[in-house]
N, C-alpha and C positions, 0 to 999 in steps of 0.2 A: 801576216797577221797571226794572233795566237790561236792555236787550235787546241781543242779539248781532246781530241783523240790523235792517234799516230798520223803521219803524213808521210806520203811518197813523193819524190821528185818526179817530174815529167821526164819523158824519154829514157827511161832507166828500166833495166830488167834486174831485180833481186834475187839472187840465186841462193837457196837454202838447202841444208841437209836435215831429213826429217826422220824420227824413228819413233816408233810406238812399241812399247814392250808390255809384257804381261807375264805375272809371276803367281803360282799357285803354290802354298805349302802350309805347314803348321806354323803357329803364330811366332813362337820363338826360332823358328829355323832360319839359318843365314840364306840370303836370296841366291847366293852361288849354288845352291844344291836343288833349287826349286824347279818345278816343271813350269814349262810356258814357251813363249816364242816371241820373236820381234818381227815387225814389218817395217822395212826402212826404204826410203825413197829420196829423189831430188824433189824439190818444190820450187817452181819460178813463179815470181810475182812481179806484176807491173800494173801501172795506173792507166785506166783507159780513159777516163772522165772525171773532170771536177766541175761541179755546179757554178755557174759563172755568179749566181748571185749568194753563194755560200761555200767558203772554202772547206767547211767541214763535211761535206756531202760528197764522196767520191766512189767511184766504182773501180774495184781491183779484179784483175783476173788471176786465178791461182791454178796452176797446172802441176798434177803430180807425173814423174818420171822416173825410169831406172828403179822399178820396183823389185824389192828383194824378200824373201821370207826365209828366216834363219832361226837357229838355236839362240835361245836368250842366254845360255851358259855354254861355255866350252864343253864340247862333248867329243871323245874319241869317234872316229868314224863309224865304227862298229856299232856306236849307240845313237847315232844322228838318224833321224827319219828323214832329214831333207838330203842326206848324201846322193850325189848325182842326179838331182832332179832340177830341172830348170824353173824359173818363176812361172813360166806358162804353163808348165806341167803341173805345179802345185796349185795355182789359183785357178787356172782354167782360161782359154782364150778369150772368151765372152766377157768374162769378170775383169781379166787384166785391160782389155780395152776401153770397157766403161771406167775403170778406175782413172785412166790416163786422160780422159776427155776432161778439158778444163771447165772450172766452175767461176761463176763471176759473184762477188759479193758487194753489196752497197753497204759502205760504211760511213755511218753519221754521227759525229762526235764519240767516234771510238765503238760504237755499237753496231752489231749487223742488223741492218734495217731490212735486207733482203737477201735470200740465198737463192741464187739461179743457177738450175742444173737442168739435166735432160729427164723427161718424165718417166720414161719407161725403163730406167736403169735398175738393176737389182737392189731390193732394199739394203743388203748388206754393203753394197758399194756405195749408195747414197749416206749411209751411217757412217762410214769411214771418212767420206768428205765432209760430212757435218763435223765430225769430230776435229777434223783440221780446221775448217772455217771457223769454229768456236774459240781456237786458239786466238783468232785476230780480234777478239771481242775484249777491249780494255779500256779502263777508264784513267784519265790521268790526274785525277784529284781524290784525295781520301774520302771515304764513306760509306755507309751501308746502302744498298739497293737491292730491287728485286728485278732479276734478269732472266732473260730466255736463252737458252742455247740447247745443246745436243742433249744434256741430262733432264730438260724438262724447264720448268718454271722455278727458280731457286733464289733465295736469299745469299746475296755476295757481299763480302766487304773487302774494300780495296785501302790498302795502306801504301802511300806514295813517298818515297824518299830520295830526291834528286832524280837520277836516271834510273831508279829501280821502282817497279811496282809489284806488290804482292797482293794476290787475289785468293781470298779465302771462300771457298763455297761450302755452305752448310747442307750436305747431301741429304741428310734427313727432313730438309725442308722442301724438297724438290717435288712438284707435281708433275707425274709423267703418266699416271694411269696403268701402272703394271699391275696385273692381278696377282695375288698370291694369298697365302694363308698362313696362320700361325696356330699355335696349339691352344687349347682351352686353360690347360694349368700352367701358370706362369713357371712353376717349379721344372715342370717336364719341357718347357719351351727352349727356345734358342735366343741368347742375347746377342746383340750386334754392337760394333763401334765403327764409325765412318768417319774418314777426313778427307779433304780435298785441298791442296795449296798449289798455286801457280806463281813463279816468279819471273817477271819480265824484266830485261835489261834492254834500255832504249839509246840509241846513238843518232845524232844528226836527226831528230824527231820521228826517226822509225825504228822497227824493231831489230835489234841485235841478237838477241837469244830469249827463247822461252823454254823454262823447265817446268813441267807439270807432274804432279804426283798425286794418287788418290789410293786410298787403302780401305779396304773392307774386312772387318775382323767378325767371325762367327764363333760362338761357343756354347756348349749345352750348359745350361744355368745349373743342372744337377752335378756337373763334372767338368770345370772349366778347362780342364787339361786336354779334353776332347774338343779340339777347335779348328780353325782353318783360317787363311786369310788369302785375299787377292790384292795384288799389288799392281797397279797400272801406271806406266809412266810415258810421258810424251816429252819429246825435245826437238826443238826447231833453232837451227844456228846459221846464221848468215856466213856464207862462205864467201861471196864475191858479188860486185855490182857492175854490170856492164851497159853501153849504150843499148836502147831497147826502142821499140816501136812509139810512134807520138801518139798524142791524145785525138779523141775523137771529138769533133765539135758538135754540139748538140745543147737544146735548153734542158731537156727533160732525160733521166735515166731511162725510162721506159724507151725512148726513141733509140738510143745506143743499142740497147739490148736486141731490138727488131733488126737493126743494121747488121748487128754481128751473125746471128743466127737465130730464125724465127722459131727455132725449136726449142729455145730455152724457156723455161716456166719458173716463176717463183713458188718455191717450195717451203713447208715449215723448217726451221732451224731444228725443231725437237726430232730425236730419232723415232723412226717408225719400227713398228713390230716386225721382227724377222723370225720365222719358225724353222728349226731344223728339222728336217724330214729324216726318219731312220730307214736307212736303205736296207740293212741286215738284220733288222730285229726279227726276232722268232714271232709267229703270230701267238695269239691267246691259248690256242688248243695246244700247240707244239710246247709252249712255256709250260702248261699245266701237266702235261705228261711227264716233262721231265724233274718237276719237284714234287710232285703229289705224295710220293712215298714218304717224304720229310713231314707231313701233315697227317699221317697215320695216327690213329689215338694212341697208341704205343709209344709213339716218337716224340710226343708233344713236350716232354719235360727236357728235350735236348735244344740247345741254342739254334740249330738248323730249322727247327720249327718256325720260330719268328722271323728268322732271316728270310726263310722260303715265303712266308706269308706277306711280308713287306714287299720282295720283288714282285709277287703275285699283284698286289694292290697297284704298284708302278703300273704294270701290264694291262690291268682292268681299267685303269683310269684312261687308257687310250682305245678301249674296246667299244664296239657298238652294242645295243641291247641284244640283237639278234646273235652276235658271238657268245655273249654271256649266257643267254639261255640255252645255247646249244651245248656249253660244257656242264651246266646246272642239270640239264635233262639227261645226260649220258653218264652222270656220276653214281657210284654205288653209295649205300647208306652209311657206310663207315666213314667215307670222306666228306659226304654232303655237309655236315655240320661245320667243318674248318672251312670249306668252299663259301657256305653262307656267309660265315663272319668276315672273309676276305672281300666279297662281293659288295655285302652291306657297308664295309669300311671304307670302300672306294669312293662313295658318296658323290657320285657323278649322276646327272639325270639318268643316263642309259642305265647304271647299275641298279638304281632305284626302281625303275620302271620294270626292269628285269625281274627283279625280287618280288615286286607287288603281283606280277604275272604269274610267277613261277609257284608262289605260296597260296594255297586256298584255305582261307581261315574258317569256311564252312565244313571244313573236312577234319575229323578228329586224328587220322594218319599220322599227319606232319607235325605233331605238336611241338617235338623235340625242335625241327626245323624252325617253326614259328617262334619258339623262345629264343633260339641263337639269334634269329633275325632282329627280334625286337631288343635285346640285349646289346647287340652291336649298334643298334639306333641310339641307345641311351648312352653309348659310349662315343658317339660320333664326335670327332675332334673339330669339325666346323659346320655344324648342322645348320640347314637353312629353312625356310618357312615352308617350303613344299614337303619337307620330311614330317614335321609336325602336323601339317595339313593332312597328309595321307594317313597318318595314324589316326588322327580325330575321325575321319571318315570311315576307316575301318572300325572303330570303336563304336559308331553310331549304327554300323550294319550288323551283318549277323556273324557271331563268333561262336563255333561249336563248342569249343572247350571253355569252361568257366575260368580256370586258371589263366589261361591265355589272355581272356577278356580282362583279367586283373592285371596282368603283366602289361598289356598294351595301355592301360591309365597311368600306372606308376611310371611307365618309360616316358609317357607323354609330360608327366611332371618334371622329369629330370631334362627334357628338351626346353621346356618353359624355362627352367633356371638358366639354361646354357644361353638360351637367345637373349633373355634378359640382362645377363652379364655382358652381352656385347650390345647394349643399347637397343635391343629388339622387342622391348616390352609392350611398345605400341603398335607392332606388326598386326595386321587383320588376323592372322592364324592363331597369333599368341593370346589375343584378346579373346578369340572365340574358344580357345582350349581352357583358359583360366575361367570364363563363364561357365562353360560346361561342367568342370570340375567342382567350383563352388556352388553353383545352383545345385547340381545331382546331390551334394553333400547334405545341403540343407535339407532337401527333401527326402532324403535317404531314411527308409524304415527299418530293412534288414540289417541285422549287425555286420554281415560278411560285406554288404555295400559300404556302409560307413567306414569300415577298416580300410577297404581298397581306395576310398577317396582320400582318407586321411593318408594313407602311403604314399599317394600321389603328391599331395600337399607337403608331405615330408622332403620329397625331392624338390618341389616347386619353391618352397621356402619364400611365399609371397608375403609381404608385409600386411595386405590387406586380409590375408586369412586368420592372422592371430585371434581376433575376437571369436572365430568359429572354432579354431583349435581349443581354446580357452573353455568354451562350452563342453566340449568332449572331453576335456581332462579329469571332470568329476563325475564321469558316466558311471553307472552301477556296474557295468560291465569292465572286468579289470583290463583285458586285452584291448579294449577300446581306448580307456584312458592311459594305459602303456604307450600306445601308438601316438596319441595326441602329445604327450608330454615328451617322448623322444624327438616328436617332430619339432617341438618349441626349443629343444635341446641344440639342434641343429643351425637356429638363427644366431646371427652376430649379437654379441653382449648389447649392444646399442638399440637392439628392437625389444630387448626385455624391458617393458613398461612396468610402472607400479602395479598396475592391475595383473600383469603375469606373476609378479613377485608376490602378490598378496595371495593369489590362487594357489601358487605352489606351498607357500607356508601353511594355508589352508589345509591342503591335501596331506602335508607332512606331519602336521599336529593334529590330523583328523578332527578338526573343529567342527565339520558339518556331519560327516559320517565315516564310519571304518572303511579303510582302503586295505587292498593288499600289500604285502610288504615290497614287492617288486615296484608298485606304483609308488609307495612314499619314498623308497630310496631314490628313485629316478626325479622325484620332484626336488629332493635334498640336493642332487647333484646340479640340478639347474640352478637353485639358490646359491650354492658354493662356487659354482663357476661364473655367476653374474654379476661380481662385484658386490659381494654381501655387504651389508651393514653391521656394525658392532652388534647390535639387538638381534639380528637374525642368526648371527653365528652363536651367540650366547644361548638364544633359545634352543638352537639344535644341540649344543653341548649340554644343555641342562636337561634334555629329554633322554640322553644316553643313560641307562640305568632303569628306565620306565619302560623300555621296549621289549618286544618278544626276544627271547635269549640270543638267538642268531643274528637277529638285526641290531642289536647292541654291539656285538662284536663287529658287525659289519660297518657301522657308522664310525666306531672308533677307529677301526682300519683306514677309513676315507681320511679322517681328519688328519691321522698319522701320516698319510701319504701326501696329503697337502703341504705339511710342514718339510716332510724329508725332499719332496721333489720341487721345491721352491716355485709353487703356483701362484697366480695372482692374489688369491685369498690368503696366502701365508701370513702377512704381515698382520691382519684383523685377527686371524686364528691365534696366533701367538699373544697379541695384546689381550685378548679375552681369557685366555688359559691363564696368563700372569694374574688377571684381576680375580680368578676364580679359585686361586690356590686350595682354599679350604675344603672345596667340595670335590677335589680331584681324586684321591685315592681310591675311595670307595666305589666311585663311577668308572675309573679306569682299569681296574683291575677285572677285566671281565673275560670270562673264557668262552670258547666257542671255536668253530672252525672257519667261519666266513672271513674273507680278506679282501684287501685292495692293495695293489702294488703298482707303481710306474716304473721304468727305468729305460736306459738308453740300448738301442740295438745298434747303431752305428753314430760316430760322431767324426765329422768331416769339416774341410773349410769350406765346401760348397753346399753340402748338405748333410742334414742329420736326421736320424729315425728314432722315434720313441715307442715303447708298447706301453699299454696300461690294462692291467689284467684285474678284473674284481670277481669275486665269487660269492654267492648269497645262498646259503643254506635254509631248509626248515629246520625246526626243532628236531625232527624226527632223523636227521641226518640225509635227507634226500636232497639233491640240487634243486634249487629252485631258479638259479640264473646263473650261467658263466658268461663274461662279457671279455672279449680279446680285442683290443683297438690297437691299430698302427697308424702313427701320423708321421708324415716325412715334412721338413720345413727347412728353409734357409732365412737368411736376414728379413727379406721381404715377404714371403709368403709361405702358406703351408697347405698342406693337402690331406685329407681324411683316406689314406690309402686303403684300409681295410678295417672292417669290424665284423666279427663272428660271434652272435649271441645265441646261446642254448638255453631254452626255456623249458623248465618242466613243472607241473603242477598236479596236485590230487592223486600223488603216488602213494600217499601213507599207507591205504588199504592193502597194497601188497605186503607190506612188513607189519601190517596190523599195529600201526602207531597212530598216536593222535595228532590231527592236524593242528596248526597253528589258529590263534583268534583271527576271527573274520575270514577263514579260509577252509570252513568246515564243508561247505558245498561245492567245491571246486571239481569240475569234471576232469578226468585223468587226461592229460595232454602233455606232448613233449615234441618240440620243434626248433627250428633254428631259422636266424634271421640273418641277413648279411648286407653290408655296404662295401661296395667295390668301388674306388676312386671316385668317390663323393656321390655315387649312385646307389640309392637303397634298390636292393632286389625283392623280388616277392619271396616273402618267408615260405619254407619247406616245413610241412609236418611230417614227424616221425611217426606218431601215432595219436588219435583222438578217439577218447573214450575207452573203458575198462575193458570191452571185448576186444577192440582192436589191439590194445596193449597186450592182453594175455596171448592171443593168436600169435603177435609179433614175438613175445618173449619166449614162447615155447619153440617157435622156428628160428630162433636167434643164432644167426651166423656170427655177429659181431662185424659183418663187413660195414665199412662206413657209407654213407649215404652222399652222392654226390651233390654238390651243393651250386659249385660254379665250375664250369670247365669251358675253355674257349681261348681263342686268341683275340688280342686287343690291340687296337693302334692307340699308342699313349702320346709319341711326339709326331707332329705332323706339321712341318714347317716348309715352306716353298716360296721362294722369291726369285723374281727375275731382277737382274740388275743391269742398269744402263752404263757403262763404262764411258768415260769422257772420250776416250779415243774412238767412240763409234761401235766399238765390239760390244757384245752382249754376254752377261755370264748368268748362272743360275746357282742358287745354293738350296739343297734340299736336305733336310734331316727328317728321318723317321725313325721312330722307336717302337718296337713290337714286343708284345708279352704273351707267352703262352702259360696259360695259369690253370692249375687244377686245384678247387678246395673241397675237401670232404669232411664231413663230421659224423659221428655216431655216438651211441650211447648203450651201454650194455649192461646187464644185472646179472648178479649171482645171489639167488635167495639162500642157497646153501652156505655161501661163505659171507653172507651178508656184505656184499661189495658190489659198488658200481663203478663204471669206468666211463669217462667223456674222452674223446679225442678229436681234435681238429688237426687235419693234415694240410698244410700249403706247399704245393710244389709249383716253382716258377723258373721258367727260362726266359731271358730277356735279351734282345738284340737291338742296337741303335747303330745307324749309320749315317754318316754326313758325307753329302756328295756335292762337290764344288768343280762347275765345268765352265770354262771360257771356250765358247764353239764359234769358230769364224767360218763354220761352213766347210773351208778349205784345209783348216788345221784345226786341231783341238786340244786343250790341255787340262788336266784336272787332278784331283785327288779324291780318294776316298778314305774316310777315315772311320772305323768301326769298333764296338766293344761289346763283348757278349759274356754273360754270366749264367750259370745254372745253379739253382739253391733249393732248399726246402726247409720249411719251418714247422715244426711239429710241436703240438701242445697236448699232453696228456694229463687228465687229473683222475686219481684213484681214489675212492672214498671207502673205508671200512666202517659200517655202521653197527658194529656189534657191540660197542660201548659208548658212553658219553663222558666227555666231548670225543666225538668220532674223529678217526684219523684221516687226514686228506694229505694227499701229497701230489704236487703239480710240477709237472716237468716241461720245460720249453728249451728246445733244443734246435740248432740250426747246424745242418750238416757242412762238411768241407765243401767249398765252392770253387770251380775254376772260373778264373777270370782272365779273358782273353782280348788283346787290343792288337789292331791291324792298322797300319797307313799304307796305302798304295799311292804313288804318283804316276801320271802317265802322259805322254804325248802321242797323239796317232793322225793318220791321214785317212780320209775317206776310203783309199785303196786297201786299207787294212794293216799297213805298215805302222809299227808302234813300239815306243820305248816304255818301259815300266821299271820303277823300284819299289820294292815292297818290303816292309819291316814288321815283324811280329813280336809280341810280347805276352808271355804266359804266366800267370802266377796261381798259387793256390791260396784262397782265402781260408783260415783256419776255421773250423767249425767252433761252437760255442754252447755252453750249457749257461742258459741265463739265470743267475743266483736267486731271482725273486727274493723271498726276505727269509731271515734266519729261521724263524718259526717254522717255516715250510720245509727247510732243511732237516730240522730236527724230527718231524712228524715223518718225512719220507725214509729216514733210517728206520723207523719202527714200522712203517708198513712193509718195506722190503723184508724185514727180518720175520715178519708174521707169515708174509706171502710165502717165502720159502719153507715154511712148514707145511703148507697145505699144497696139494697139487693144484695147478692151474686150470683144472677142468671146469668148465662152466655148467651149472644144472646137473 
């Protein structure tokens, strides 16, 4: 009769040769040089029973014998880890015996209906048997189907041509329930490509040969040359057919199984989870002792710092709460902040519980550690509901330090955003936190509280918060309206409704009341970045010439930058300018020192980064606001990597100058606000009020104030891969950054000069670790890259004449860039083969040109500076 699955002849034994190979390497490398191993054996197959009522229902017995474990590539004896070791020695007696115990498959129309094996065999052995059993599952007519095998439940397509069947499995459709995680920012995450194909050749209605191959490719989205692949191949070839045992007579399959061996049980064909135990891994405290010197504050700008930070996180993820508390409680205060960064970034229930127990928010002594903990929560790579819930509880409890209280709620905003981005907006903890922030903002009376909740919303970017933000954009307090507008600036353009546009136009054109320059220019930025209409652009252009002097120059600069840097509004702006020719000359011949400029920091095939720098002065020559942004982007996504805004106001009294219109009653203030990797941090105040300013000026050391310092986990990718052969692999990519951003502002009344500087020191380390671990042999590869760099931004203003001279410098120092690839094979005994390659390059430093006008004024500033000694005060 016609069968829809392979069929065996009675009384025959089919002898096959079987091999399963695995290779690990970089994507473009040839397999001959890869790390890996091969498990080969004989496989005997014979028919036990055929259903008397249905020829397509059969039981077959499959026995593995003569197992060998060997190199997958030819290696000289000195480099072979298997040299002189018997299979029993490599695999272990128990495993080998279990592997050679037969399995029984019930095949029905070519599908494995039941997989019978012994219950208490090691998981790895069962998985290897499942990998072999899954090969016998084949359909003899073309079509797509959902099937269960060792990889899970997957979409499979069969193509049949005469005696050849091709089976394509869509690996990314497989449901198997492996836990893992990815990074929150697509740009810093890992991309994957997976394929699986099996070719069957049939002869005499049974299998003559099977060749299966699956490929897993991993690459950093930010640098696709940092990549890895796992190739897994299986081969089953018929060698001979002999006379074999006869069939068992029975009505049902179950009866046959009972007769053979009552210890057989039907088990799922899907692979089970196997955990590799680490025999010789150092304990957490041992590991910490060996690496802690690299996390000393002085060493944070070296790549060794993020490297040690990542290895510490790996170890912390396996640690208990008690082990973690033990090292936290015994560490000195120089190293504790870095340790807190690592423990918080581990993001396990044990690490969170340890931190919450270790930090006492009712105590003002440990505010630095509390802040480091909170920021590490804000940068969490895969935050969960538990973390947000813990912070909400803390916020509702007693917090001794007011700044920490603000930071808690600002970070809650960041966590709401991250959880919402992962479809968690409806989780109870998220709903509760949203309600708390929105509700408290509506009821807030004190300005400081209003600002704190607005900053939280600036991180959370909730669509439902827009009406509330709009209400505060027209506040009488400039600082409050500034935060509300910058919060709107962070929403996707699609959320900027007519209502938002109307309000922004009203603020910019001061239709209802007078606003500060900083508020008006931010409103203009929202309009110009939000797909502006012809009339909106025209009205802004018509206003230039009627604004306070420095604001004229600033708005003109913004318009020129839009045209020069090809931004979305460029087309509309060009069109309006063409139609306004008559008005141009007078309006656009504006003097002043404010400016706006955008440019590229790097341009590459996988990743580019841009900076935009804008500076607004008051008419008297004192800085009102400087804003430096860095964005990174690729074809699919972008990320706001950093923003440093320095704001000052009410400083005219120091140099006995007249304040601009609408700014006569501003309190003296200077401060700094930063966004780092899309998270708004708590703003820092340099001084507040005239008295504070004078005391700081008289004792001015010019030392910059630290704004952000710490270690961040940016890339955090971990996946377990179930291979078709039954082996398991894991792919982990972690990227860490140690960062030190500081900023400062100094004045010299004597030379009528002021300086602002922002220093960014960064060291980055990223490592990919790909391992295939069969418990008795392991093959893997580690690929890593590291870079140390610094970006400095200094602006010098001389206000002894008008227009005053401004010189801005933005420099990147020469930076070492190192790449390493290590491939290895090892046995649990410690015997190991390793091949390592390294490449080191120096990336040239760069002085960013900014714009021509700036270059001209810098020459003047430096010629006058050399005339006066540089003594301040």
